[in-house]
LOFI-613698 format. One line per field, with one value per residue (C-alpha): residue number from 1; x, y, z. Coordinates in steps of 0.1 Angstrom, whole numbers, plus 5000, padded with zeros to 4 digits. Layout:
BEGIN
seq: [NUM:...]
x: [X:...]
y: [Y:...]
z: [Z:...]
***
This chain:
BEGIN
seq: [1:2:3:4:5:6:7:8:9:10:11:12:13:14:15:16:17:18:19:20:21:22:23:24:25:26:27:28:29:30:31:32:33:34:35:36:37:38:39:40:41:42:43:44:45:46:47:48:49:50:51:52:53:54:55:56:57:58:59:60:61:62:63:64:65:66:67:68:69:70:71:72:73:74:75:76:77:78:79:80:81:82:83:84:85:86:87:88:89:90:91:92:93:94:95:96:97:98:99:100:101:102:103:104:105:106:107:108:109:110:111:112:113:114:115:116:117:118:119:120:121:122:123:124:125:126:127:128:129:130:131:132:133:134:135:136:137:138:139:140:141:142:143:144:145:146:147:148:149:150:151:152:153:154:155:156:157:158:159:160:161:162:163:164:165:166:167:168:169:170:171:172:173:174:175:176:177:178:179:180:181:182:183:184:185:186:187:188:189:190:191:192:193:194:195:196:197:198:199:200:201:202:203:204:205:206:207:208:209:210:211:212:213:214:215:216:217:218:219:220:221:222:223:224:225:226:227:228:229:230:231:232:233:234:235:236:237:238:239:240:241:242:243:244:245:246:247:248:249:250:251:252:253:254:255:256:257:258:259:260:261:262:263:264:265:266:267:268:269:270:271:272:273:274:275:276:277:278:279:280:281:282:283:284:285:286:287:288:289:290:291:292:293:294:295:296:297:298:299:300:301:302:303:304:305:306:307:308:309:310:311:312:313:314:315:316:317:318:319:320:321:322:323:324:325:326:327:328:329:330:331:332:333:334:335:336:337:338:339:340:341:342:343:344:345:346:347:348:349:350:351:352:353:354:355:356:357:358:359:360:361:362:363:364:365:366:367:368:369:370:371:372:373:374:375:376:377:378:379:380:381:382:383:384:385:386:387:388:389:390:391:392:393:394:395:396:397:398:399:400:401:402:403:404:405:406:407:408:409:410:411:412:413:414:415:416:417:418:419:420:421:422:423:424:425:426:427:428:429:430:431:432:433:434:435:436:437:438:439:440:441:442:443:444:445:446:447:448:449:450:451:452:453:454:455:456:457:458:459:460:461:462:463:464:465:466:467:468:469:470:471:472:473:474:475:476:477:478]
x: [7705:7671:7648:7614:7593:7567:7545:7512:7519:7543:7534:7551:7566:7550:7516:7523:7535:7501:7481:7503:7503:7465:7463:7490:7471:7440:7459:7474:7442:7425:7450:7437:7403:7386:7403:7379:7350:7361:7341:7310:7317:7325:7291:7271:7287:7295:7332:7359:7391:7411:7385:7381:7419:7414:7397:7428:7451:7434:7443:7478:7485:7474:7490:7524:7524:7518:7537:7568:7548:7531:7565:7575:7543:7548:7583:7571:7538:7541:7538:7510:7490:7494:7487:7453:7444:7451:7431:7401:7403:7407:7377:7354:7363:7358:7322:7314:7328:7305:7274:7286:7260:7284:7318:7331:7323:7341:7372:7372:7369:7397:7419:7408:7416:7450:7456:7447:7469:7498:7495:7491:7517:7550:7539:7534:7566:7588:7573:7583:7619:7619:7601:7625:7660:7678:7691:7678:7644:7641:7648:7622:7597:7603:7602:7568:7556:7567:7550:7518:7520:7522:7494:7471:7471:7462:7434:7420:7416:7400:7376:7366:7354:7334:7318:7310:7294:7274:7266:7277:7308:7299:7308:7345:7346:7325:7347:7377:7357:7354:7391:7402:7379:7393:7429:7419:7406:7437:7464:7463:7468:7492:7513:7540:7542:7575:7587:7620:7642:7645:7615:7617:7599:7571:7579:7544:7559:7580:7550:7529:7556:7562:7525:7516:7545:7535:7498:7504:7523:7496:7468:7486:7492:7457:7441:7464:7437:7442:7467:7502:7531:7544:7512:7513:7490:7513:7546:7533:7519:7551:7572:7552:7555:7592:7596:7577:7599:7630:7616:7610:7646:7660:7637:7648:7685:7683:7663:7680:7656:7644:7616:7639:7674:7700:7719:7691:7705:7741:7731:7732:7708:7681:7685:7682:7652:7634:7642:7631:7599:7591:7597:7578:7550:7545:7542:7520:7493:7492:7492:7460:7443:7450:7447:7413:7401:7414:7397:7363:7362:7379:7376:7341:7348:7323:7336:7334:7354:7379:7384:7389:7413:7437:7438:7470:7487:7478:7487:7521:7528:7516:7539:7568:7572:7582:7607:7620:7624:7642:7666:7672:7681:7709:7723:7711:7690:7716:7709:7671:7660:7673:7660:7625:7626:7639:7610:7585:7601:7596:7560:7552:7568:7545:7515:7524:7514:7478:7452:7415:7409:7432:7425:7431:7454:7474:7475:7470:7482:7519:7527:7507:7528:7560:7545:7535:7570:7584:7560:7571:7608:7602:7582:7604:7637:7624:7613:7646:7667:7646:7650:7686:7707:7680:7681:7655:7660:7653:7632:7600:7613:7631:7600:7580:7603:7601:7563:7561:7583:7559:7528:7543:7555:7520:7504:7529:7533:7495:7491:7520:7512:7474:7481:7503:7475:7448:7470:7472:7435:7425:7449:7436:7400:7405:7419:7388:7402:7375:7375:7386:7416:7425:7423:7445:7471:7471:7475:7503:7522:7519:7531:7561:7572:7567:7590:7617:7613:7618:7649:7663:7654:7670:7703:7703:7697:7724:7749:7745:7731:7757:7762:7748:7722:7729:7707:7717:7714:7691:7689:7670:7632:7619]
y: [5690:5707:5692:5685:5698:5726:5743:5760:5786:5793:5767:5757:5722:5713:5721:5699:5672:5675:5668:5638:5625:5627:5603:5580:5580:5567:5541:5526:5530:5509:5481:5477:5493:5461:5439:5445:5443:5409:5387:5407:5402:5366:5360:5378:5359:5326:5326:5303:5317:5311:5329:5356:5363:5373:5405:5420:5401:5411:5448:5440:5417:5442:5471:5454:5436:5468:5493:5491:5497:5526:5541:5539:5554:5583:5589:5589:5607:5629:5620:5643:5631:5594:5604:5618:5590:5565:5583:5585:5548:5540:5562:5546:5511:5520:5531:5500:5478:5496:5487:5452:5424:5395:5385:5382:5419:5429:5409:5422:5458:5452:5443:5475:5496:5480:5490:5526:5526:5512:5544:5568:5557:5557:5590:5606:5593:5602:5636:5642:5631:5658:5685:5683:5686:5699:5668:5678:5688:5657:5634:5652:5650:5613:5607:5624:5604:5572:5581:5590:5556:5537:5558:5553:5515:5519:5545:5521:5494:5517:5534:5500:5488:5520:5520:5483:5484:5516:5514:5486:5470:5487:5521:5511:5515:5546:5563:5568:5584:5620:5621:5610:5634:5663:5653:5652:5688:5701:5683:5705:5737:5725:5696:5704:5682:5663:5635:5618:5639:5609:5590:5555:5527:5508:5472:5456:5421:5426:5438:5409:5383:5397:5401:5366:5351:5367:5361:5324:5320:5338:5317:5285:5293:5306:5276:5251:5244:5209:5198:5188:5212:5184:5179:5181:5212:5231:5220:5227:5261:5273:5259:5278:5310:5305:5300:5332:5352:5338:5346:5382:5385:5372:5394:5425:5416:5416:5448:5481:5500:5475:5482:5473:5484:5464:5497:5506:5479:5492:5513:5490:5511:5508:5470:5467:5491:5470:5437:5450:5464:5430:5413:5438:5441:5403:5405:5435:5423:5389:5407:5427:5397:5371:5395:5407:5372:5363:5392:5387:5349:5337:5366:5375:5412:5432:5451:5484:5470:5455:5488:5506:5478:5491:5526:5520:5509:5542:5563:5548:5553:5589:5596:5576:5585:5622:5610:5584:5610:5633:5605:5594:5629:5629:5594:5579:5549:5522:5517:5525:5501:5469:5481:5484:5450:5434:5451:5436:5402:5404:5416:5385:5362:5376:5372:5336:5329:5337:5313:5305:5319:5349:5385:5417:5432:5400:5384:5412:5445:5438:5425:5453:5480:5465:5461:5498:5509:5486:5502:5537:5528:5507:5530:5560:5541:5519:5550:5569:5539:5529:5562:5568:5586:5587:5611:5627:5598:5569:5584:5569:5534:5534:5545:5520:5492:5503:5504:5471:5455:5463:5453:5421:5412:5418:5395:5367:5369:5369:5340:5320:5326:5322:5290:5278:5287:5270:5238:5237:5244:5216:5191:5198:5198:5164:5152:5164:5197:5223:5251:5280:5261:5250:5286:5298:5272:5282:5318:5311:5291:5320:5345:5323:5320:5358:5364:5343:5364:5397:5383:5377:5413:5427:5409:5420:5456:5456:5440:5458:5493:5520:5547:5576:5580:5603:5626:5632:5669:5677:5708:5738:5737:5758]
z: [5704:5704:5729:5714:5743:5740:5765:5756:5782:5811:5838:5870:5866:5899:5886:5856:5880:5898:5867:5857:5893:5894:5865:5880:5913:5895:5875:5906:5926:5899:5905:5941:5942:5930:5956:5985:5961:5948:5972:5963:5926:5932:5949:5923:5893:5912:5903:5914:5930:5898:5876:5901:5899:5862:5873:5889:5865:5833:5841:5851:5822:5795:5815:5818:5784:5764:5785:5763:5732:5750:5758:5722:5710:5733:5721:5685:5685:5716:5753:5762:5732:5743:5779:5769:5745:5771:5798:5775:5767:5804:5814:5789:5799:5836:5828:5809:5836:5861:5841:5832:5830:5833:5846:5811:5804:5837:5828:5792:5803:5828:5798:5780:5811:5811:5774:5783:5814:5792:5771:5800:5826:5806:5789:5823:5839:5809:5808:5844:5836:5808:5827:5858:5844:5875:5894:5928:5917:5895:5924:5946:5918:5912:5950:5951:5922:5938:5971:5953:5934:5967:5983:5953:5959:5996:5990:5964:5990:6016:5992:5977:6011:6018:5983:5982:6016:6012:5975:5952:5938:5905:5919:5923:5885:5883:5909:5885:5857:5870:5880:5846:5828:5850:5841:5804:5806:5824:5804:5773:5793:5820:5806:5780:5750:5743:5721:5711:5687:5664:5649:5664:5644:5662:5671:5669:5666:5697:5717:5705:5714:5749:5757:5744:5763:5796:5789:5783:5815:5835:5819:5826:5862:5869:5852:5868:5895:5910:5883:5893:5886:5863:5844:5806:5807:5831:5815:5779:5788:5806:5778:5752:5773:5776:5739:5732:5756:5740:5705:5718:5730:5697:5677:5696:5692:5654:5650:5642:5663:5690:5714:5742:5733:5752:5759:5784:5807:5807:5837:5868:5888:5861:5860:5898:5899:5873:5890:5924:5909:5894:5927:5949:5923:5925:5963:5966:5943:5961:5995:5987:5971:5998:6028:6016:6011:6046:6063:6046:6041:6073:6098:6086:6079:6059:6029:6049:6078:6054:6037:6071:6081:6054:6068:6088:6056:6040:6070:6073:6036:6038:6067:6054:6018:6023:6050:6026:5998:6023:6033:5997:5987:6013:6014:5981:5973:5980:6018:6015:5988:6005:6039:6025:6008:6040:6059:6035:6039:6077:6072:6051:6076:6102:6079:6072:6108:6103:6118:6115:6149:6144:6150:6130:6157:6162:6127:6101:6115:6124:6089:6073:6091:6077:6042:6043:6052:6025:5999:6009:6005:5974:5952:5958:5952:5923:5904:5909:5900:5870:5852:5864:5837:5810:5781:5759:5735:5759:5787:5773:5769:5803:5821:5801:5812:5848:5848:5829:5855:5883:5863:5848:5883:5896:5870:5872:5910:5916:5892:5907:5944:5940:5921:5951:5975:5954:5952:5990:5992:5968:5985:6020:6009:5994:6028:6046:6060:6065:6039:6062:6075:6040:6028:6057:6050:6013:6021:6046:6019:5995:6021:6028:5992:5988:6018:6000:5969:5988:6005:5970:5960:5991:5984:5948:5958:5985:5962:5929:5934:5929:5955:5935:5909:5879:5859:5823:5815:5787:5766:5778:5773:5745]
***
């Protein structure tokens, strides 16, 4: 088979990785860069907690819901081409969000950013899986990619605090524009084009069903407010979401060329990687949202101090991820992934003990350190497991599913756990509890539920991962 991959000129694969990783860094950074700025945005536009959550969730919902379609588009029309189109869309939406005159514009542009990211991310990751065909190099490249992904989230939180304090929350959106423009200029020269040898048909109906299903669930959970979990609004919304997801599965099963071919899930490591990515994504998005709110609303931190408070998280990831990559290259992902998930579980258990009179050193930092180690272990191992054994034919869709898992987990997890926290908040406020104590109790409940989810993920990883990952050999590059 002839691999459909072309290079405009001889380029080191590691230079190509640098350009692709630059874009991925910005996409992940954008998932967290708004978190420290959220209280400032909330104050300017007078938003409730549930409406505020749409600012991070709008991005994650569009990103996760359209990733599979993005992967298919890259396979069909060329991964570098989709990478560049997505970056251009993302950059334009970032600029408009920065000049937004209402919360509705910010939320709308977050959705558009998510659409651009859904084109860029799977195209970049599947390009890496095709550029690095030697098993050892591919594992190192994917490990580096995973570490940069984790680091991007932390840098976003730190920069957000600095920018919000010294300039304005609007600059958290302007920040990404120069980087994306640079990547757009470099990509045609340094990133090879590739596409699937066959011509897959686009599955627009499938993409619509899965996005509407997830979107309905997120909308229902975020708008739950003070309603009971058994209220007609909640039950109807979740039932409609469930029916849409079932319809998506049935639609995919009867298609000759489905957007999500069931054969993708014959590889056990891929399944575990996606499941773990969903679980950890749901926890990490909630962690940033609630911890930021706790530090600024309860402990009284300024945005700058909040951003600086996340520095240990970044430093631990920076130190840990090359070590994790080194260890994984020698002993495999099977012992590393569950270890990381278990560390995250312990971190959330420590965070669940936060108090109104707490301190950064005593209440926030210990759990943060464990979450950082969990992120380093997770992003490296999830990436390697999620594209295990892919071929030129299915690299795009496999990477799309992996990315979608993390983003969908982020959207659903944030909606669910914030809904739990808001329910506790509303209940305690009705009982006369002061707002700070009610907030802390709500956050603590969310952390506790999150710890339980990570325990489930650790058990799944320990039980079902195979001892070795495999890399399907592809034809030589032409």
